[in-house]
C-alpha positions in Angstrom: 24.6 -10.2 -0.9 22.6 -12.6 1.3 19.7 -10.2 1.9 19.8 -8.3 -1.3 16.2 -9.0 -2.2 14.8 -9.6 1.3 12.2 -6.8 1.0 11.0 -7.8 -2.5 10.6 -11.4 -1.1 8.5 -10.0 1.8 6.3 -7.7 -0.3 3.6 -10.2 -1.2 3.2 -11.4 2.4 3.2 -7.9 3.8 0.6 -6.8 1.2 -1.5 -9.8 2.0 -1.3 -9.1 5.7 -2.5 -5.5 5.2 -5.5 -6.7 3.1 -6.4 -9.2 5.9 -6.2 -6.6 8.6 -8.2 -4.1 6.6 -10.8 -6.8 5.8 -11.3 -7.7 9.5 -11.8 -4.0 10.5 -14.1 -3.4 7.5 -16.2 -6.4 8.2 -16.7 -5.3 11.8 -17.7 -1.9 10.6 -20.2 -3.2 8.1 -21.9 -5.6 10.5 -25.4 -4.5 11.6 -25.5 -1.3 13.6 -26.1 -3.3 16.8 -23.2 -5.6 16.0 -20.9 -2.7 15.4 -21.4 -1.5 18.9 -21.9 -4.7 20.8 -20.0 -7.4 18.9 -16.6 -6.1 19.6 -15.4 -4.1 22.6 -13.9 -0.6 22.1 -10.4 -1.6 23.2 -10.3 -4.5 20.7 -11.7 -2.3 18.0 -9.0 0.4 18.6 -6.3 -2.4 18.5 -7.7 -3.5 15.1 -7.5 0.1 13.8 -3.9 0.4 15.1 -3.0 -2.9 13.4 -4.2 -1.5 10.1 -2.2 1.7 10.7 0.9 -0.3 11.4 0.4 -2.5 8.4 0.0 0.6 6.1 3.4 1.9 7.2 5.0 -1.5 6.9 3.8 -2.2 3.4 5.0 1.2 2.1 8.4 0.7 3.8 8.8 -2.8 2.4 7.8 -1.6 -1.1 10.2 1.4 -0.9 13.1 -0.9 0.2 12.3 -3.5 -2.4 12.5 -1.0 -5.3 16.0 -0.1 -4.2 17.3 -3.7 -4.0 18.0 -4.9 -7.5 17.7 -2.8 -10.7 16.6 -5.8 -12.9 13.7 -6.4 -10.5 12.4 -2.8 -10.4 10.1 -3.0 -13.4 8.3 -6.1 -11.9 8.0 -4.4 -8.5 6.6 -1.3 -10.1 3.7 -3.5 -11.4 2.8 -4.0 -7.8 2.5 -0.2 -7.2 -1.2 0.0 -8.2 -2.1 -2.8 -5.8 0.0 -1.2 -3.0 -1.7 2.2 -3.6 -5.2 0.6 -3.7 -4.5 -1.3 -0.5 -3.3 1.9 1.1 -6.3 3.8 0.0 -8.6 1.1 1.3 -6.7 1.2 4.6 -7.1 5.0 4.9 -10.8 4.8 4.0 -11.4 2.1 6.6 -9.5 4.0 9.3 -11.5 7.1 8.5 -14.7 5.2 8.5 -13.9 3.5 11.7 -13.6 6.8 13.5 -17.0 8.0 12.3 -19.0 4.8 11.3 -22.0 5.3 9.1 -24.1 2.9 11.1 -27.4 3.9 9.6 -27.0 1.3 6.9 -25.3 -2.1 6.8 -24.7 -5.0 4.6 -26.8 -8.1 4.7 -25.3 -11.4 5.8 -24.9 -12.7 2.3 -23.2 -9.5 1.2 -20.9 -9.7 4.2 -19.9 -13.2 3.2 -19.4 -12.2 -0.4 -17.2 -9.3 0.7 -15.3 -11.5 3.2 -14.7 -14.1 0.4 -13.4 -11.4 -1.9 -11.0 -9.9 0.7 -9.7 -13.4 1.6 -9.1 -14.1 -2.1 -7.2 -10.8 -2.5 -5.1 -11.4 0.6 -4.2 -15.0 -0.5 -3.5 -13.9 -4.0 -1.1 -11.2 -2.7 0.6 -13.5 -0.3 1.2 -16.2 -2.9 2.1 -13.6 -5.6 -0.5 -14.8 -8.0 -3.3 -13.0 -9.8 -6.6 -13.2 -7.9 -9.6 -15.0 -9.2 -12.2 -12.6 -10.7 -14.6 -12.1 -7.8 -17.7 -10.1 -7.6 -17.9 -8.1 -4.4 -21.0 -6.3 -3.1 -21.4 -2.6 -3.6 -20.8 -0.8 -0.3 -23.2 2.1 -0.5 -22.1 3.6 2.8 -18.5 4.1 1.6 -18.7 4.6 -2.2 -15.0 5.3 -2.6 -14.3 1.8 -1.3 -16.0 0.2 -4.3 -13.5 1.9 -6.7 -10.5 1.0 -4.5 -11.6 -2.6 -4.3 -11.8 -2.8 -8.1 -8.4 -1.1 -8.3 -7.0 -3.6 -5.8 -8.3 -6.5 -7.8 -6.8 -5.0 -11.0 -3.5 -4.2 -9.3 -3.2 -7.7 -7.9 -3.9 -9.1 -11.4 -1.0 -7.1 -12.9 1.4 -7.6 -9.9 0.7 -11.3 -9.6 1.2 -11.9 -13.3 4.5 -10.0 -13.3 5.8 -11.6 -10.2 5.2 -15.1 -11.5 7.3 -14.3 -14.6 10.1 -12.9 -12.4 9.8 -15.8 -10.0 10.4 -18.2 -12.9 13.4 -16.1 -14.1 14.9 -16.1 -10.5 14.4 -19.8 -10.2 16.1 -20.3 -13.6 19.0 -18.0 -12.7 19.5 -19.9 -9.4 20.3 -23.2 -11.2 
């Protein structure tokens, strides 16, 4: 009884951690071609990629465990599914791109800052189980699928964060 919603409680934090790790790897990849090769050593880059891989497995495991915890919670957790899927797809795209970086193009410094701001907002929104602010993020021409998944992540976090706030209020009310 004590741990009956441990995974559902952890889901926002685990999802936020995945987004953070994806963001760090993506930002390194989208740095100028010289920066991609010289700014970070190969060993550290490989570790970043493994961290994303581990976070992908972790978020799916926590989500699967959370859906099996309490039946009355399942509907609210299912609203997180689009955000989980989008975050996973971003992770797989980033991992694939990191193995064969398209370094012939890169984002400018202001675009990198804009992308970093968006990713930080998404991670913080996920961690605090709230909808993210509507943020414009730059188009990433080198990885066009990433644009769609970033939009899907923002929309998924909007739905998941809103639902979780309602459930959180219900849990708080039931605890008293």
